[in-house]
N, C-alpha and C positions, 0 to 999 in steps of 0.2 A: 377281678371282686369287689364287691360292695363294700366299698369301707361301712367300717360302725363306727357310730357316735362313741364307742366307747375307747378309740384309738385317737381322737384328736386330743390339743394339750390342754393342759385346765384354762379353762378362763382367768385374767385376774379378778380378783373380788371386784363387787360390783354394788354390795349389800354390806357394806362395813358401815358399823353403827348403827342400824337399823336392826329394828323387832317388829320378828312378822306373826303372825297366828293363821296358823293354817289349821280348819277342822275337819276329821276322819285321817288324821295322819297315820289309820295303821293298814291303809287298804294297798293297792299296787301302786295306783295313783298318788296318794295320796302320802306315800311313804317315799316316791320319788323328788315329790315336790320338796317335802323338810329336806332329805338329804341335799337336793341339788342350790335348797336358799342356804341352806350352811355352811354348802362349799363354797359359796358367794359372800360370806361372811356376816350375814345377818345372824344375829340372838334369834331362834326360832323358838314357839312355842305352837304344841302339836293339842289339839283333841282326843280323843277316844270314848264311845260310847259301851264295847262290853269287852273287847281285846288286849285287855289292861298286859297280858304276857308279852304279845306282840309290842304293845309301846313300850313296856318296860328294856324290851329287846335293841329297840329301835334306840332310844336313847344310849343305852351302853354303849353299842356299835357306834355313833357318833362319838360318845365320850370319848372313846379311845383315839381318836381322832382329833382333838381336841376341839370340839365343835361345843359350841354352847347352847343347848336343846334341850328341854320339860317336856313333860306329856302331864296332863290334866285333863281327869275321867268331864263328861259334859255331855247333857241330852239337848239336842241343840232346839228342839222345844218347850225348854225350863226356860224363858226371860230371866225370873229373876237372878238362874247361877250361871247366864251369860254376862249378868253385870257383874257380878260380883268376881267372875274370873278375868271379868277386863283388869277391874279392880287388881286385881292378883297376881297379872301379871306384867301389869305395870309396875306397881312394886319390885317384883323379880327381877324383872330382864329389862324392866325402862318400858317407857310407853307404845304402844302398839303402831309404829308406821305404816303397815302391811299386811292386810288382811287379806285369804285365800279362803273362798268359800269353796271347800270341796265334796265336803260331806252329803250324801246322797243313795238312797234307796233303787233299787227296780225291780221288776217283778214279772215273771215271763207267764202270761195270763192274754187267750185270745179275749177282744174285746166283751164278745156274749159271754165269759165267766166270769168276768171281772163285776165284784160287788162293792155296794156304795162304799166299805169298809177299807176295799182294799182302795178304793179310788183316793178318797181319805189320808191314808198312809201314807200315798205316794206323793199326794200332792201336800202334805205335812211337812215329812222329810225334808222333799225336794225346794220346796217353795215358800213354805211359812218357818223352816227353820232358815230359811237363808233370810229373811225380813229380822226375824229375831236377834240373831248373832250380829247382822251389819247393825242395827240400830243398837248395841250396848257394842260393840267398840268404835262408830264412825264418831261419836260423841268426841274421843279424845282429838280423833283428824279434826273435826271442826272446829273445836278449842285453838289446835296448834298451826292451825292452818296448814294444812301438810300432812297425805296419806297417797295412799295407793292402792285397790279394791280389785283383786281377780275372781272372778267369780267361774266355775265351772259349768260348761254347758253339754252338748252332745248333738252330734250329728243327727243322731235319732227327732231330734226336734225343728232338724230342720230341712231336711229332704225326705223325699219320698219313699219311706223304706219300711223294710216287714220289721218293725218292732211293736212292742207292749202302747198301747193309745194312752195312759193313762202317764206312764214314763216320758213317753214324747211330748205330753200337752206342759207336762210341768218343766220339760227341757226348755221349752218354749216361751214360756215364763222365765225363766231365768236371764232371758236374751231384752225382756220387755225389761224387767227389774233393772238390768244392768245399762241401758238406754237413758230410760229415765231418770235415773240418780243418778248418772255421770251429768246430764244437764244442772240437776237442779245442786250438786256438791261441785260444779266448776269453778262459783263464787269463792269457794273455801279454799280451790287451788288441794281441790282430791283427786284424782282420778278413778275412775272406775271403768274395766274391761271382763272382756269374756270369751275363755278361750272354747274351742270347740272343739273338739277330738271325735275323730274317726275311728274306726276297726285300730283295737290297740292288741300285740302279742297277751296283754296279761288286765287283770280289772274283770267290768261285768262284760267284756267282749269274749271270754272264754265259756260266757253259757248260750254264743249263736253257733247254730248247726254249724257242721264243716259246708254243705253246700250252700248254706249263704256268706259264709268266709271267703270259700273260691268265688264267688260272685264277685263279692266287693273286691278282692286281689284284682281280676277280670278287670273292671270296669276303674280301678283305681289307678293311675298315669303312672307310680311308682312301684307297682304291681304287687304290694307288700301291706302287711299291718305296720302299724306305728311301735312304738314303745311309752311305756311310762315316762322316761328318762330324758324323752324327746321331747312331750309336754310340759314337762318339770320346765325344762330352759327355757317355754317358751313364759309361763309363769313367772318366772326369774326374770326374764328381759321384760317383763310388762310393768313388773312389780321395782326394778331401778328406773334411775334415773337415765338412761339409756333412752326409755320410750319416753319422753316429758312430752313431745306433741303428738300423743296413741291416745285419745279418750273416747268414751264410746263406741266403743268397737264390740262386734261378737267376730274375732279371727276364729279363721279354720284351720284347723292343724289334719289334714285325714290324706294326703298324698296326692291331693288333685282325683276329688271326686267330681 
């Protein structure tokens, strides 16, 4: 029987004393990242856009375990709000050492039916939002000469797959953003990496038709979909000093495609 990640012994805290901010913390992957960073000892703040009830539920869940977690509303396209939030988190939890850009949006449409407003919306949330939030939080990292940024990409932007063109384009841009920013921020001792998940058991992958899911499993060397929790562990690793020699990488976590 294949061993489950849930049966592994809990890893020792590796983010003790750090403050992390995660965008889009109410989704399947975002929630898993928030839980994982908190379990590794970080003080965690996360944003939500419309899912306030889910955000409060996650905060309450982690509070019962004695974890320091706070939720904040944020539209990632509101630059002034992002700047204010960076200041608020710094005052309430401490200066942000770890930024996880997880917020994203997808839309299942064939190319011929994508309208200009569809294209703009996907590019805005997935790319412009990434720029706005990073700019708001990176200033403090530069001043302190310390930090780690982890961006969430997608296999959709890295492989020839049957996926929405505008979503694939946006996720490809995340990788380019990561590589260029990593080079620029290296002088300030701030690392920037990208996590590139393949098909998962939850999140946007649930919208993939069963036929395509079966085809993925057939061509995946591990023969299965991944879990949000497995992605979260990789994010936590890249956020910690355990990965101190890893920079400007787009690391695939796809089971071997």
